N, C-alpha and C positions, 0 to 999 in steps of 0.2 A: 489698501488699494482700492481703486474705485469700482464701482458696480459695473460687471461686464454685460454687456446687451446681446452679445452673439451667444447663440446657442453651443454649450459645452458637450461634445459628442463623445467624451471617453465612456467606453463601454465598461459596465461594472464588472463584468465578468472577465473579458478578455484585456480590458485596457483599463484596470482601476489604479485610481490615487492611492496613497497610503492614508488618506485620511477618509474614513467611512462616513463621516457626517457630510464632507464636502461631496464624496460620491452621489449622496443621496439627495443633497439640496441643489447642487448646482447642474443636476442633469434635467431641470424642469423648463428651462426658457424654450420658446418655439419660433423666435424671430428670424431664423433663417429657414430656408428651404434646402433640405439635404439631398444631394445627388444619390442615385440609387447604384447598387453594384449589380453587375450582370451575373444572372445565376448560372455561373458555370463552376465545374468541379477543377480547382487546381490544386496544386500541391503546395502547402503552407507549412513553413516551420516558424517558430518564435523562439526568442530569448526571452524568457520570463524571470528577470531577476532585477531589483532595484540596484542601479550602479549610481554613485556620486560621481559628478564632474567636477573636480577642483579646478580652481583656476591655474591654468598651465603655467605661464612664465612666473608668475609671482612665487609659486609654491613648489615646481618641479622642475622648472628649467624652461628654456624658449619655445621647444616642442615636445608636448605631452600628448600623447594619443592613447585611447583606450580602444579595446577591441572586445566585442560580444560576438559569439560565434554559435552557428547552428550547424547540423549536418544532415545532409540527404544519403539515404540508402535506398531509396525508392525506385529509383530508373534504372532500366537496363544498363548493363556494361558497355560504356563507349559513347552513351548517349551524350550530345554536346547542344550548346545555345546556338541556334541557326539564325535568328534575328532579335532585334531588341525587343519586339512584342512577346518573346518567349518569357521574359521578366515580366509577369504582368504589374507586380507593383511591390514597392519597399515602402514599409510604413514604420512609424516610431510613435511612441508616447513618451513625451519629453516636456520639461520646464527648464528654461534657462533665460538669465536676465538680459542678455546680449546678443543678438544673432550674429553681429560683425566680429564675434571672437571665432566663429566657430566652422569647421570645415567636416563634412560627412563624406565618407568614401564607401563603395560597395566593392569588396574584394572576394573575387571567386576562387575557386579550388585550385587553379594553377596560378594563382597571384596576379591576374590581370585585375585592373581596378578602373572604376566608373566613380566619379566625383559627382557627388549629388548636390551639394552646395557648398561653396568655397568663401573663406574670410578673405577680404573684408567686406563682402557684401551682405547687405542687410542691415548695417548700421546700429541703432538703438532698440530696434525691433524686439520684443520679448517672444519667446515660444512658451506657450501656456501662460499660466500665472505663477510665476517664481517669488519667493521671498528673498528680495535683493541684498546682498551681501558683498560688501566692498572687498573683505579679505579674500574670502573663498578657498581658503586651504583646508579647513575643518568642515565637515558636515554640519549645515545650517538645518533648521526645521524645513520640511519640503513643501514646495508649493504644490499646485495642481497641474498634473501633466495633461496636455491636448494631443490629439491624434494628426499627424501630419504624414501625407501618402505621395509618393513619385510615381510616375508610370509613362512610358513612351507609346502604351495602348490608344487607340483613337476611340474605344467603345467606354472610356470614362469621361466624366464632365471636368473641364480644368477652369481654374480662375481666368478669367478674360480669354483673350487671343493668344494662340499657340505661335511663339514658344513663350511660356510663362513660368517665371522663376521664383522662388522664395523670397529672393532679394529685392525684388521690385517694390520698393518701400510703401510709398502712399497706397498704391493699388491693393497691396497685401495686407493692410491694417484691418483689424475687425473694426468695422463702424470709427467710431472717433477714439478709440483707444489705441495703445500704443503695442498691441498684440497681433503677431501675424495671423491672418485669416487661416481658417483651416476646415471650411466645409465643402472643398473640393480638392482635386489634385494638382500637383505640380508638376512641370519637366524637370528632370534631372540637367544640373549644369552640363555634363557629359553625358551624351546620348549612351544607352545601354549597348549601343552598337560596339561599343570598346570592349565588350565581354564576348562578342560572339567567337565561339570556338572554345568557349570554357566547358568543363565537364559538369554535368548535372550533378552526379553524385560528388560528395566530399563535403568539404567545410566551408561555408562561406561566412565571411566576417563583414559586420559593419565597423567601421573605424570612425571614431570621434575625436578630433583634435581641438583642444583650446589653444589658440594661437596669439591671444592677446589678453593683457591684464585685468584685473578686479572683478571679474564676474564667475560664477558659478553655477550648477545645475544638476538635475538628476534626470536620468532615462529609466523608465519602468519596465519597458519592453520594445522590441523590434521585430519584425516578421517580414519575411520575404515570400512572394506567391510565385511559382513557376507554372506555366501553362502545362496542362495534362497532356502528354504526348501519346496517350492510347486511345485509339479511335475505336476499339472493339468493346469498351466496357460500358455498362449503366450505372448512373450513380446519379447523386444529387446532393445537396448542400443543407446542413442545420445549422441555423443561427441564431445568437441571441437577439430576439426582436425587441430592443429594449423600449420602443413607442408603441409596441402591440399593434403596428398597422399592416402587418402581412408583408411588408416589402421591405427588402434588404437594403439598408440606407449604409452609406461610408462608414460610419462607426460601427456597424454591427458585423462582429467577426464570429467566424465559425465555432460552433460548441464541440469541443472533442470528447471521445469516447462515451457517447450516447447510443444507445441501443435502438434498434427498430425492427419490425416483424412485418416481413411480405407475405401477403397472402395472394390467392389461396393456398402456397406450397408450405406456409409455416416457417420460411426460412429467415433467419438473424443476420443483421448487418450491424456494425458499428462504425461510427465516424471515427477519423483521425484526427490529427493534431489541427487540420486545416478546417475540422468540422464537414468533412467530406466521408459519404459513405459509397462504395463500389461493388459491383457484382459483375462477373464476368460471364455467367451460365445461364441465363434465363431464357426458357425457350418463348416463341412469340406468343403473345395475348394479354389480357387484360390484368394489371394487378393493382393493389394498394399497398400502401406502406403507413404503419402507425409507429411514432416514436414513444419511447418510454416518459410516462410522466408520473411514475408511481411516488416519485419524491416531491419536489416543490416546483416542478415545472408546469407551466401550462401552454398548450399548442394554441398560439394565436392563428393560425390558419385553418382552424378545425381539427377534428381528431385524426383524420387519416385523408392521405392524397393519392390522387388516383394516376397512374401512367401508364403507357402501352408500349408493349415491345414489338417492333416489326423485323422480320427476318432481314439481317444483314445491313441494319442501321444502327448507328451508336444513340443511345436514349439517354436524355437528361431529364430526371425526374423534377417535378416542381421544388423550389425552396421551401424549407419548413422552418418556420418562425417559432421559438420558444421565449417564453419570459418567465421571471420569477417574482411572485408578489411579495416576497421576503427578502432581504437584505442581511445574507447570514454567512458564515464559514461554516466548514464542517470538518474538524480536526480527525485525522486518523494516524494511528502509529501501530509499528509493528517491529517486533524484534525476535531474532533467532539466530543460533548457532549450528552449523552444520556438524563440527567437530569439537570434542572436549576431551582432549588426549593428556593424561598426566604427565607432568614433566616436559611436555612439550611447548617449545615458545611458539609464538605467533599464531595462537588459536583465535580465530575472528568472531567476532560478534556484529552481527549486521542489523542496522535499525533504518527503518523508513518513515520519515514523518510527511505527511501528505495532506493537503486541502482538497476533499474529495470533489468529483466532477459536479456533484449537486449542489455545491457551494455557488452562490451569488456574490461574494466579497473575498477580498483579501483575508488570509490569516497573517495577521501582522505582529511583529516582534514576538515571534514565536520561539519557543525552547522546549528541548526535551529533556526530562529527569531520567536518568538510567541508574537502577540500582542491581549491583552485581553480588552473588554469592561471595562471601568473605575468602572463598579459596581460590578466586579468580583474581589475579594481580595485572592491572592496565600497564601496558607497555607503550602505548601509543595511540593515534586515533586520527582519523582524516581530516578533522576540523579540530578547533580547540575548544577546550573544556575547562570549567571549575569545579574542584571538589567541595560538593555542599554538605556532606556527612561522611561519615566512614562508608566505604563502599558504594557512594552515590556521586553521581556526575552530572553536572548540567551542561547541554550542548545549546547554544544560542543558533538559531538557523533563519533568523531573519523573517522577511515577509514571504509567504507562500501565495501564490495566484491560485485560483481554482482549478483543479485539475494538476497543478503542479505539484512536485515532491521536492525534498531533500533528503540526501542519504548520508548516513554516517557508518564508518568502518572501525571498529574498535579492535585493538590487538591485545590480548591478553596471555598469560602463562599460567596453566592450569597447576596449582599447587601438588608436590610431587606425592603429598600423603593421600591424595584421593584415591579411593577403590575403584576398580574396574566395576560399572555397574551403578556406582554412587551418583544421585541426580543431583544437578547443581543447577538452581533457579535463577532468573533474572526476570527484570520489568523495565518497561519505559513508559512514561506519561507525557502526554504533550499538553502544552497550555500555550495561550491562555484559554479558559474554560468560560466562554461567555455564556450567558443565559440560553440561547437557543441550542447551545449544545448539548446542555444537560437538563432541559425543562420538561423532557418527555417521560411520562410514568408508563412503564410496560404493564401489560394486564397479566397477572401471573396465573398460571394453571396448576392446580392442586392434584394428587393424587386422591383416588377415593378413600375416605375414611378422615381426611385432614380438614379442618374448619379454619378457614382464615381468619384473621382479625377484620372487623368490618368499621373500624372508628376511623376518623380522619388521619392522615399522617400525622406524629406527634413531634416530628423534626429529631428524632433519634437518628443515629447512624452508627451500626457496629462495625466494629474492624476485628480482625483474629491474627495472632502471631503464635508460633508454635517453635520450639526449642529443646534442644537434649542438653542436660546438665547432670554431670555425675551419675550417669546412666539412668536418669529418670526423664519422662517425657512431661513436658510443660505446655501449656497452652493458656493463653490471655486473651479475653473476649473484653473490647472496651466500647463503651457508648461514648462517640468523639461529639455527639451532640452537646448543645450548650446547657451548662448546670441550672440556668435559669429556664431555659424554653426547650429542652431536649430529653425531660423524662420519657421513658417508655411508658406506654398505657395498654400494652399488650403484652402477652407472653411470648417470646420468640422460641422456637425449638432448638436443641442442640443434639447434634448426631456424632457419634463417633464410630468410624469403621477401622477395624483392624484387619490388614491384608485383605481389604475389598469387603468384608462382611460387617454390616450394622451390628455393633455389639454393645454400645451404651445408647440410652436416650434421656435426655434432660429438656427442661426448660428454664427460661430465666427472664427476669425485668430486672434492668438497670437504669439507674438514675443519671441523667446527663452529666459527663465527665468521670463518671466510675467505671470500674471494671471488674471482672472475675475471673480467677486462676483455677486451673483443673492440673492436677499432678498427679502421675501414676509411675509405678516401677517400670523402667524401660525393658522390654523384653525382646528387642531386636526386630521386633514387627515393625509394619509401615503403619503408622496413626495417621488418620485424616479426620480432623475436627471441622464440622459445617454447622453454621448458623444461618437464619434467614434476616433481612431487613423487615420492615413493616411493608405489607404489600404495596402501599402508595408511595414508598420511597422512591424519589426521581432516579431514572436510569435503570440500570439493569445489575447492580452489585449483588453478590451472592457469596459472601464472607467465608473464606475457610483457610486452612494451614495445614501443614502435613509435618511429621517428623519420622525418619526412618533410620535404621540401623544405629538405633541408640539400645545399648545393652547387648546382649548375647547376639552374636552375628551368626551362630547356626540358625537362628530363626530367621534371618532376614531373607526375604525375596526381593531382588532388585526389580525396579520397571514398573511398579504398581501405581506410582504417583499419578502419572498422565492418564491411568484409566478413568478419572474423575474429572469433571469440568473445574478450571481454576477460575480465579476470581477476576476475569477480563472480558467480560461481555459488552462493556462500553467501548466504544472505538477509540475514546481518549486514553485508553490504558491498555498494555498488552503485556502478559506473562509468558516466559518461556521456559520450560523445566528439561534440560537435557541429561542423558547418561554419559558419564564418563566411559569411554571406549578405548580399547587398544587399536581397533581396526572395525572397519562397518561396510556391510553390503553395498555396492554401487546399484545405481539405476533401480531405485525403489521408492516406493509412494507411501507416505504416512499420515494418518488422518488425527488429528488432536479435536477433543480428547480420544484416547484409543477406545475407551468404552468397558463397562463393567461386565466381568465374567465372559465364557465363551461364545456368546451371541453378541458381545461388544455393544452394551446396551447404553444407550443416552436417553435423556430425557427430550420431550417434544419442545419444539421451537428453540431448541439451543444450537446457535453456530458452530459452524465446523472450520477448522484451520486445516490445510494440507500442505504437504511439502513433498515436491518431487526432486530427488537427488539422482544425479547423474555422474557417471565417471567416463573418461576417454581410456579405454583398455586396448585400442587398437595399435597400430605400429607408427603413427605418424601424428602431426598436428592436426586438430579439429578446426577448421574455420568458422563454420557456422554450425550451431546446435538450434534445433528446433523442438519444443515440447508440444504435445496436442493432447488435450484431454477432453472427453466427451461428458459433458455434464450429466449427473444421474436427474432423472424427472421429477425426482423428489425434493431437488434443491431450486432454490428461486434463483433463476438467472440474473434478474435485475440486481442482486446483492452481492454478486461477484466482484471483488476488489483485491486486485494484484497486489502483493506486499513485497517484504525484502528479497532480495537474490543475490547470487554471488558475483555477477557481472550484469553491466547494462542491458536492458533488453527492450524491445516493442512488445507490446500485447494487443490482441484482439479477440472479438467474438464474433463468429461467422456460421453460416450452415446451420447443421441441425444440433444446436447448442454445442458447438465445438470452440473450447479456449486454446490460444495458442500464444506463446512464448518464443520470440527469434532473437537469439543472441548471435547477431552481427560481429565478425571479426572478432571472435572471442578468443582465438587463438589459443585452444586448450591443448598443453602438451600430452602425450600419451604417457600413461602410468609407469612404463618403463624408462623413461627419461627422466620425469618430475612428478613422483606419485604425489605429493602434497598439493600441487597446484593442478593435477589432473582432474580434479573434482569441481561440480558445480551444483547449484540448486535454484529453485524459485518456490515461493509460497502462494497462497491466495487464501482467503476467508469468503464464507459464503453462508447465508442463512438456509435453513430448513423452509419448505413450504409451509406455510402457518397450519398449526394443530393437526399433524400426522398421526394416523390412527395407529394404535398400540399394535406392534408385530410389523411395521413397513420398514423394510430394508432399503438401506442407502449404500450403493456400491460404486466405487469408482477404480478406474486406472489410466494410465498415460502411456502414450509412445514416445519415444525418445529417437531424434532423427540426428545422425552426427553426417554432416555434409551430404554426400548423395547415397549413403548406405542405407539398406533396408532399416526399417525401425526396430528399436528395441522395445519390447512391451515390459511395464513394470507389474510387479505384484498387484492384485486387486484388494483394495480395502473394502471392509464391511462394516457397517454399523446396523443395530436393530432399535428402533424407537419404542420406549417403555420408560416407565418411571423407575428410577433407582432405588431400592428398599429406603422407606423413609421411616418406617414406624416398626417397632420390634413385634414380631408376631408372637413371641412367648418371651418371658423374663430370661435373659442370659446373664450369666456372672461375667463381669468384664475379665477376669482371671482365669476362667476356664479354659484350658488348653485341650486341643483335640488329642484323642487318644493316639499315641505314637506306634507306630510300627518299625521295624528296622529295615533299611533296604541298603544295599551295598552296590557301588560303581565301581568298575575297574577296567582299563586303566584310565587314570583322570589326573592330566591332561592325556588325550587322546589323538590319533592321527586321523584314523578312519572308522574305527567301531569302537562302542563300549557295550560291557555286559553289565546289566542291571539284575541283581540277585534280590528277590523278594519272597515275603513269607507266604504261605499258600492261600491266607484268608485275603490276599489282595488279586487273586484269580479273578479274570473278568474286568478288572478295573480299567480305566483308559489313562494313556499317558499323553503328555505333550512336550515338546521340546520348544521352547520359546526364546525368541532373540532378544537383543538389548532395547528393542523399540516395543517388545511387548507383542510380537507377532507369533503365532504359531506356526512353526517351519516344519517339524515332523509329528505326526498323529499316529497312535497306534493301540493296543489292547495289550494287557499283560495276559500272556496265555501260558507261561511256564515258570517255573522257580528261577531260571536263567534264561533273560531275555536279551537278545543282541540287536542294536541298534544301529544302523549304519550311518556316520556321518560324513561319508566321502563328499557329499555333495554340499556341503555348507563351508561358509568362507569361516576364516581364522576368528577365535573371538570366544565371548564368555556366553554361554546360554544357560538355562535355566529349566531343569527336567521336573516336571510337575506330575503326579499321580493322584488320579481322582480329585477330590475338592478338600483334601487335607493338606493343609499348609505346612504340616511337619513331613509330609512324604515329597519333600523338595529338594533338589541337589544342584548346587553349580558343577555346570561341566565347562571345561575349558578344551577347545578344538585348535589343535597346533597346525 
C-alpha cells in the first residue's frame, strides 16, 4: 500500500488498531490540521470489540448485517430525544476496502433508525487502510482502522459545506490517495431528526450491512454521544491528549475510570465511560481538581485545573488532557466462586479478564488458563475452551481494549466425596505476558533478624507444589530456572506451618532445573510450606503450597488455608481457595487473606481482596442492588480494581472514598421462590498504603441496598499489620503434639444450644466459634465444667469450636 500523507488520528487508548507497531508508527504525521471537540460533558458509550465484516453476498447471502450494541441506563425514566442535536455524534474506527458496499444505520431502543451512509454511494473509496481481499469470507490480516464521525450539531467542523456526506468521492479523498478523509465530521445521510421521540435509556445499535461482493473489513469500536440533559451538575472531561497540546482534538476520546481529587473539600470523583466526571452538590466557591497520575499517565495541561462554582449556575470545569509516554497493556485477572456445594450441579466459577485503565495499548490475542481442583467437574462455560492438561482449561478472549474486560462463567459439579469445610483451590492466569507487564521488581521488606541476599538476581525461579498420598504429606520445591543459567547463588528459607504455627525452618540452594522433596507422616493438620524467591526476582512471586486433612481427620481444623497469603500478588495470576459448604450466610463481607491468629495478622505491603456477598431474603424480586463500601484510610484508593461479580454492574468511586457497585435490572429472585438464584456478589482488590507501621488496623464493612429498602450492613472485616512469624524462636520438634485435654460437646448436631464439658485446668481459657470463612461469630470464656453456648442466632452450617491456642481442643459443630 502506498505511503499515506494524511494524519492517522486513531487514539492508541480508545481507538486502537490491532497492530501495536502500526499504532506507534502511523500516528506521527502532522500534515492535517485537526478540528477541536467542544469541551462539554456528554454521555458516551462504546462498543469495544474487534468485529470482522465478511463479504456479504459472496459468503452469507444477499443482505448480511451485523449489529453492535450499547445500553444506556444513565438517564431519568421517560427521557427522550427531542432534537437531532441531542445525538451529538456517532463515531467508528473501521477499515474496509470498498465504501460502495456498505450501509450504516443507527437504531434506537424503540426500533427507529437513521441511515448514516448507504450503498452504493462512495464507490471504490477505502475506509482506513485495509488489506484488500477478493474473497472476504474468512478473516484476513487486519489493516489499520481510522476514525470516522457523523453529527448534526453546528458546533463541530465539517468537511466542506453542509450538507456533506461520506460518499462525495473526490472531495472526501485523503489527498491523492483512495482513502476517505477523516479529519472532520460528516453529516448522516438521514438526519438524526428521524430519531426524535426515541427513549434515551435502552439499547442502541449500530447496524453494518455489506450489500455487494468481493470486499471485507473490520470494525474495532463505535461510540455514540448523547447530550447531557442535566442542567444542575458540575463536571468536566478527561481525555487522551495524544499530541500533548492540551487541546481536545477530534481523535482524542475520553479516558474512563480515572480518579480526580477536588480540593479543598477532599472529594473524589471518577470519570465514566465517556471520560466525564460529575458532581451535583458543591457549594459556591473556588476549587481545583487534580487527576490521578500515579501510574503511567502525565497531565499535559498542568497538575491541577481551577474552576469556580456560582450559586444557581451549571459549571463545566476545564478539559484535562492526559498522555502516556509508553505504549503498553496491563493485563489483570480475577477468579472467584461464591458457593462450592458437594454433589450440587451448576456451581459457578467466575473469571474476569481485563486490560486495566492505565494501559495505553490493546491486549491482543489474549487467553486465560484456568486450573481447577480435581474434585471440580466442568459441565459448561459461557465461551468455548480447550483442555490443555488434566483439570486445566484455556479460554481465548481475543482483543481487550484499555479499561475493557471479558467475562467467563464456568459451570461445575462438586464431587460428592468432598467434605464440608474442605478447601478447593483454583487459579487463572492471563497471557500474553509481555515485557512491560512483568519487568518490575518489588523492593522486599524483611522482618528484624532476617538478612537478605545482596547478590544480583541469579535467574532462578522457585515453585512449590504439595499433595497427600497414602496418608503422607509431600512437598516439592523446584527451581524452574535454566540448568545453564539459573543456579541459585543464595540460600532461600523454607518455612513449614502446622495449623498456622511455624513448626519447621530450613534453607535450600537448588541448581537450575532441579528440585527437592519434603515428606512427612500425615497427621490431619493443615500444612503450609513457604519459600522465597531471590529478592531481585521480577514481579511479586512468593511460592507456597498447602495440604490439609491428610491422615487422622480428628486433628483437622477446616478453614486455615486462607489465613496465609497465596502466591498471586502479580495481577497476571489469581488464586482462589474456597471451602465446600452446605449453606452460607447472606450479606457478608470477607477479606483475603483472612490473616493469622486472633488479630488477623497480614504482612505490610500485601494486597487485599474483598468479596461482598448478598442475598435477596425479601418477599419479591429485587430489580436494583447497590453496594457501597467506604474504603479504609490505610488502603490505597488509586489501586482499587473491581473484579469478578455474579451479575453485570457499573462501578464508581466518589465522595469521601466511597466505592459503589450498581447492579441494574438484576432481577434477583427472593430466596423463597428460587434460593440458588437469590444470591449475588462483587469482589475487588486493593493495595495497602506503603510500609504501614506494625499494629496498624485495617477495617472495612459494606452497605447493601435492595431497591428502595433501608440498607443492610455487613460484618466488619479487620486485619492487623505485622510480620507473620518467619523465624523459629526456639527449636520445635516437628512431630511434637500439644498436650491433649478431653472435652465433650453435646448435642452435636444441635438446633439452638450446645453444652461443652471441660476439665478444671481449662477454667479461664477463651473459646471461639468460627464459621466456614474463618470468622469468629461467638466468643466467650470457660467459667464452669459445663458451659452453655447459644447457637440460635447462627445460620445452619458447620462451625469450629476452638478453646485457647491448643489445636487439639477443637471440635466441629453442626448447626441444624
